[in-house]
N, C-alpha and C positions, 0 to 999 in steps of 0.2 A: 419243415424247413428243408430247402433243397441243399444238395451238397455244394453247389456253387456259392450259396449264401453262407453256408458254414465255413467254406474256405476264406471268404472275405472277412467274416467276423474274427476268424482265427488270426488272419494277418493284422487286422486292426488291434487285437488284443496284444500280440506280440509287440507291435509298435508302441502301443500305450505303455506297456510295462517297461520297455526299454527307454523311451523318451521321457516318461513320466517324472522320474526323479529329478532330471534336469529342469523340466518345466516347473516343478514345484519349487526347486531352489530359486529359479528366476522370479517367480511370483513371490516367494517369501522375501527375497531381497528387496523387491519393488514395494511390498506392503510395509516392510520395516523402514525404507527410506521415505515413504509417504507419511508414515506416523511421526518420524523425526522432523522432516522438513515443513509439514503442514502447508502444501502449496496453495490451497484454497483458503481465501481470507475468512475471518469471522463475518457473520451476517449482520452484525450491529456495531456501530461506532458511536461514540460520544463526542460531540463538537461544542466547545465552550464559546459563547458568542458575546452577548452584552445585553443592554436594556431593550425592552421590547420595541421602542420606538427608534432605536439606532440603526446605523448602517450595518453593524456586525449581525444583528438578528435577521435583517433582510438577506444578507449574503448567506447566512446559515440555512435559510429556507430554500435558497436557490441551490446550495450543495446538496440538500436532501432530495430535492427534485432530480438533480443530475445524476445521483448515484442510485436512485430508485430502480431504473431499468436493468441494473446489474444485479438486483436482488439484495442490495445493501441498505440497511435502514440507518439513517443518520439521525440520532437523537439530539436535538439542539437544546443545550442547557443555557438558560438565561442567567447572566451574571451582571454585576456592576461595570464590567469592562475588562481592559487588558491586564491591569495589575492582578485582579482576582483570577483571571484565566491563567496567568502565569503561576500564581500561588497553587491553583488546583492541579496544574500539571507537575508541579514539584512534589505533590503529595502522592506517595504511591497507591494509597487506598481510596482516592478520590473518584475513580471510575472514568475520568476525563482522558480521552485518547488524543485530542487535538484541540487547539484554541487560537484565536487571533490575538496576537501580541503586538502592541504597538511599539516602535522604537522609543527608547527612553522610558518605558513604562516601568522598568524595575529600578530600585534604588541603586545607586553606584556600588558596584561589588567591592568587597574588601579583597586585599591581596591574598591570593591562594583560595579564593572562594570557589567551591566545587558544586554548588547547589544545581547548576544547569548542565552538568556533565552527561546526564541521561537524556537531554533534550536536543532535538535537531530541528532544522528549518526546512520547510518545503518551498521556500522562496518568497520573495517580497511580492505582494498582491496588489497593493494600491497606496496611494498617498492619502494621509489624513492630516489636513492642514490644521494648524492652530488658528481657530476663529475666535478673536477677542471682540465681542460685541459690546458697545457701550451706548448710554443714552446721550444724545446731543445736549440735553438740558443739564445733565451733570458736568459735561465738559465745559459748557458756558459758565456754570456756576463756580467751578473750581479752576478753570484755566483761562477764563474770559475769552474763549474761542470755542467754536463748535467742533473743532477737530483735535483729536488726540493723535500724537505723532510718534510717541516712544513709551516704552514700559516705564522708564524712569519718571514719567509724569504722573504715575499712579499713586503717588504719596497721598495719603489721607482718604483714598477712595475704598469703597466696599466692593470686593471682587470675589465672585464664586469661581473656584478652580476645579469643581467637579467632586462627584461623590467619592468616598473612600472605596477602594476596589477597582476604580477606573484608572486609565493610564495618564489622565490629565494632571492630577495633583503632583506626582513625583516630576513630571516634565515641566510643569510650571515653576516648581521650586527650583529646578536647575536654571531656568531662564531668568528668574528673579535674582538668584544668586549671581549669575553671570553679569547682571546689571548693578550688582552691589547695592541692592535694595534691602534694607534692614527688615527682619521679620516682623516688627511692630509697626513698620511704617504704613502697611496696608492692612485693612481689615479682610482677612482671608476667610471665606465661608466654604464649606463643602456639602452643599445641598444636591440632591439628585437633580437631574436635568429639568424635568417638567416643573417642580416648584420654583427652581431658580429662574426659569424663563417667565413664569407668572410674576415673580417679584420684580424682575427687570422691567416687565411691561407696565407694572403698576407703580414704578418709581421707588420701591423699597430697596433696590439694589442698583448700584452705579454701573457695574459691568460684570460680564461672565465670560468664561473661557469654555469653548467646546473643541474637543479634538476628535474630529469625526470626517468621514468621507462626505462629500457634498450630497450624497443621496439621502442623508438623514433629514427627516421631516422638519426637525426644529431649525436646522441650518437653512433650509429652503424658506421657512416661514420668516426668520429673522432678517434674512437678506431682502425681503420685500416689505418689511414693516417700517412705516414712516417714524421718524424720531430716533430709530436705532441705526447706529453706524458701525462699520467694520474697521478695525485698526489696519492701516497700511503700514506694514513692517518694512521700513526703508533699509534696515540692516539685515534683511533676510539672508543675503549671501554671507555676511559675517557670522550669523548664527550656524549656517551650514558648515562653514569652515571649523567652527569651534566644536560642533557636535556631529560626528560622522554619520549617525543614523538619520540626520535631517537632510532635506533638500530645499533649495529655494524654488518656489513656484509662483505663477502669476495667474490671478483670476482675471480673465480677459474682459475688457469693457463690453457691456452688453450681453454676456453669456447667460446671465440669470433671466433676463427678460429683454429681447431685442426691441420690442415695441415701446417699452418704457425706458429703454437705455439704462438697464441696471446690470452691474454698477456703472455710474457715468464716467469712470476712468479705470484704467488697469489697477488692480490692487495686488501688492506684493505681499506674499505670505511665506511662512516656513512650514514645512510639512515633513514630520517623521513618516517613515515607511512602515506599513503594517505588514508583518510576516505571518504565515501560517505555521505555527510551531506544534511539533508532535513528539510523542515519546520515541525514544530510539527503538523501543520494542514493537512499535507499529508494524503490522504486516506489510511487507513490500508491495503486494498487490494493491492494498488500500492506499498507500503512498502514491503509487502510479495513478490510480482512479482519481485521487484528489487533485493532483497536478494537472491531470487532463481536464477535469472540471474546472479547475481555476483558469485555464486558458480560455474556455468558453465564457466564464463569468466576468473575468477581469481583463480580457484581452482586447475588448473594444475601445473606441475613442471615448474620452471624457473631458471634463473641464480641465484637468491637469495632466492629461496624457494622450498620446497618439495611439492609433490601433497597433497592437502587437507589442507595446512597450512593456506591459505587464502580462503575466508574472515573469519574474527574472531572479537572477542570483545576486543581484547587487544589494548593498545596504542591509545586510543581515547580521545580526549580532551573534548568531550561533551557526555552527557548521551545517552545511547543506546535506540532507539525507542522500545516500548513494542512489537511491531510486529517482529522486528529483534530479540529481545531476545527470543521470542517464537520459531523463526526458528532455532537459534543456539542451543536451548535446545532439540527441538523435531524434526527438519527437516521439510520436506514439510507437511503440514496439510493432515491428514488422508483421508479426503474426496476428496481432489484433486488428490489422487492417483488413484481414481476409477471413478470420475465424471468429466465432463467438468468444466473448471474453473468458468464459470459464475454461474453454478448451485451449485457447491461446495462452492463458496464464498457466495452466497445468504443464503444457509443453515447455514453456519458457522456464518455470521452475525445476522441472525434472529432467531436462535434457542431459545435464551433466551426470546425473545418477543413471540415466538410461545408457549412456556411454560406458560408465563404469560396470554396470551389470552386463553389458555386451562383452566388455573385455574379459569377464569371468566366464560367461556362458559359451562364447564362441569356441574357445580351446576345449571346453568340455564336450561340445558338440562333435568334435572330431572323433571321439571314442564311441559315439553312439553306433555308426554302421558296424564296427567290429563286434560290439556287444549284441546287437541285434542278430548278426550273423552266427555268433556263438550260441545264443539262445535257441534259435531254430535248429542248428545242426546238433545240438546236445540232445534234442528230442529224438534224433535218429541214432547218433553214436553211442548212447548209453546202452543200446542193445547188443553192440558188438562185444561188450564184456561177457555177457551171458553166452553168446555164440561161441566166443573163443573157449569158455569153460567147457562147453559140450564137446568141442572138437578135442580138447586135451583129456577129457574123460573117456575116450573111446576104449582105452585098455582097462579101465577100472569098473566100468559100469556095462550093463547088457545093452544090446542094440535096441530092444523094445523101449527101455527107459529113456535112452537118448532120443529115440524117434518121438516118444510122447512129449518130451521137453521141447523138442524143436517144433512140434505141431502147436504147443502152447505159446512159444515165442512168435511163431508165424501168425497166430491168431491175434495176439496183442499188437504186433506190428501193423497188422491190417487195420487196426483202429486209430493208428497214429495219424495226425492231420498236420501237414506242413504246407507253407505257401507254395504256389506253383513254381516259383523260381528255385526251390529246393527239392522238387519232386524227384529229380534224377538221383539224389542221394537216398531217398526212401526206396526207389526201385533197386538201386544198387544193393541196399541192405537185404531186400527180399531175395535177390538173385544169389546172394552169399548164403542165405539161409538154405535155399534149395541145393546149393553146391555142397554144403556140409551134410545135408540129408542124404545126398547120393553117396558120399564117401562113407557114411555110416552104413547104409544099405549094402554097399560093395564089400565091406569088411565083415 
């Protein structure tokens, strides 16, 4: 190994020993902050949707595809619908992280009810109109006309209001109660969607209610089935005023099939808004990804909305998550527009911690140059103690003894290595050794 390389290695060692403790402190603080903050989200999340043929299930598959490129696996859990989703979110050990919850799906809360205090909304995603399909033949038989015009005319009818666990039963009970319809005046059934549709088509059922987005296959099919009609809710605006989670919407003439002019006239409907509800403990990065995906999935034009109308913060029955509010105010975080998601998210979550660590490390770094200086100079200055002792011992020890010790000191100092920036101090030490040697020899 050449002397030049030895000098370089020595300088690097001195620098490492001096700077190392501060670097280790900064790394330790960073690791501790990372462990506490957990800036990177879990790789798996559970989304409660609905029945296999429903709109919730279709949207769940779209969310899974949207988050897959980010390394996030979305497990879609099939349920009976919004009410069951909400129940699963309220259960701490259910494993469900998010779920679609329709407005009005929960029973009316009691005063002081705190069951939803740990739940937040990621925003309103889409309208879910109340579709009341009925048989023309049943209307003629009971009303002497082919058209049903009001819920108050349903006395004596058999009506399926949806399976237990879906959001339709509690919602329909509110609507029937608002119309002052006695519980026994209608035969209410709670069959799953598919058997209920079969019974309606075969005449064993007079009417059924679906609360679903128009993307649902059963809605699409019933809208085009001869002999099956859709209730035009003339009081839609009044329902929306009575129930804040509802909005009046219109199914435009011809939107189902322009060629066949279906429906043949505008149909007024009332639509609760479906929100994406999450546990308050959901990782902020996951909340950010879900609202970004929601903009892609629900932001386009539809039968009841214009482009960009959804998602939004309106018509939510629960507080909006902080990360969702941030997205609705500012859009996609600035860093994510230019960096990979994992890196942008890490910087976004850790920048405050980095500033705090810098506030600790920067003042400490100011003492590093003096420490480095002291370490290098101590390698030279420690020999001045022995040299001074030799000089003071001139009257007590013989000259040969003193000269032998000076030779030993000179030999050991010759093996001392210091950076070139401090070589002058080493040469000064050696010149002082020679000066003391001359004085001993002269005496």
